[in-house]
C-alpha positions in Angstrom: 92.4 106.0 71.1 90.5 102.8 72.0 92.0 100.6 74.6 88.8 98.6 75.3 85.1 99.0 74.4 84.6 101.1 77.6 88.0 102.8 77.5 88.1 105.2 74.5 89.5 108.7 74.8 90.3 111.6 72.4 93.4 113.4 73.7 94.2 116.9 72.4 97.5 115.8 71.0 99.6 112.7 70.8 103.1 111.8 69.6 103.8 108.3 68.6 107.0 106.9 67.0 106.8 105.3 63.6 107.8 102.0 65.1 104.9 102.0 67.6 102.4 103.5 65.1 102.9 100.6 62.7 101.6 98.2 65.4 99.0 100.6 67.0 96.5 101.4 64.2 93.5 99.4 63.2 91.9 99.5 59.7 89.9 102.5 60.7 93.0 104.4 61.9 92.2 104.2 65.6 95.1 103.7 68.0 94.9 100.6 70.1 98.3 101.0 71.7 99.4 103.9 73.8 101.5 106.6 72.2 104.7 107.7 73.9 103.4 111.2 74.6 99.9 112.4 75.3 98.9 116.1 75.9 95.6 117.3 77.4 94.6 120.9 77.6 92.2 121.4 80.5 88.7 122.1 79.5 86.5 124.4 81.5 84.5 122.8 84.3 85.4 120.8 87.4 84.2 117.5 85.9 86.4 117.9 82.9 89.4 118.8 85.0 88.9 115.8 87.3 88.7 113.6 84.2 92.0 114.8 82.8 93.8 114.9 86.2 92.5 111.6 87.6 90.6 109.3 85.2 92.8 109.9 82.1 96.0 110.0 84.1 95.1 106.6 85.6 94.1 105.2 82.2 97.2 106.4 80.4 99.4 105.1 83.2 97.8 101.6 83.0 98.0 101.5 79.2 101.7 102.4 79.0 101.9 106.0 78.0 105.5 107.1 78.7 104.8 110.9 79.2 101.7 112.9 79.9 101.4 116.7 79.8 98.4 118.5 81.4 98.3 122.1 80.1 96.5 124.5 82.4 95.7 127.6 80.3 94.3 129.4 83.3 97.4 129.0 85.5 99.7 129.2 82.5 101.4 126.0 83.6 102.1 122.5 82.4 102.3 119.4 84.6 104.7 116.8 83.2 104.2 113.2 84.2 106.7 110.5 83.2 106.7 106.8 83.6 108.7 105.8 86.6 108.4 102.4 88.3 105.6 101.3 85.9 103.4 104.3 86.4 103.1 107.9 85.5 104.4 110.2 88.2 104.5 114.0 88.3 108.1 115.0 87.6 107.7 118.8 87.0 105.3 121.7 87.0 106.5 124.2 84.5 105.5 127.9 84.4 106.9 131.3 83.8 110.1 131.2 81.8 110.3 127.4 81.8 110.5 125.5 78.5 108.8 122.2 77.6 111.2 119.4 76.5 110.8 115.7 76.2 113.2 112.8 75.8 110.9 111.6 73.0 111.5 114.8 71.0 115.2 115.4 70.8 116.1 119.0 70.1 112.5 120.2 70.8 112.1 123.0 73.3 109.0 125.2 73.6 109.1 128.2 75.9 105.9 128.2 77.9 105.5 131.9 77.1 104.9 130.8 73.4 101.8 128.8 74.4 99.8 131.8 75.8 98.5 134.9 74.2 100.5 138.0 75.3 99.4 139.6 78.6 97.7 143.0 78.1 99.2 145.8 80.2 97.1 147.2 82.9 95.7 150.5 81.4 94.0 151.6 84.6 97.2 153.1 86.0 
């Protein structure tokens, strides 16, 4: 996604409605308008995590993203940010038996357990 010459990002996953997509793409297929939903899976390293949790959150908030999910594979959790009062705000931290849902994806529900590989039993006992 390219919002300005110095504001380009490559999120891990986006969802954009057909109506918004028709206005968002340039001739090369780049998005110049924010999608409704952006998902980032945290990459290893403190700098990468800071970028996803602060820099990208701020950019997506300013550009009009409606919902932002930060997937933390180490903690097996997902932070859900939704637009409230013109900015993205943390509305839930999901883990355990929680399920991901979104007002932009009616009928969609993904149990968080389905995102992670199965835990291996402790064989040392």
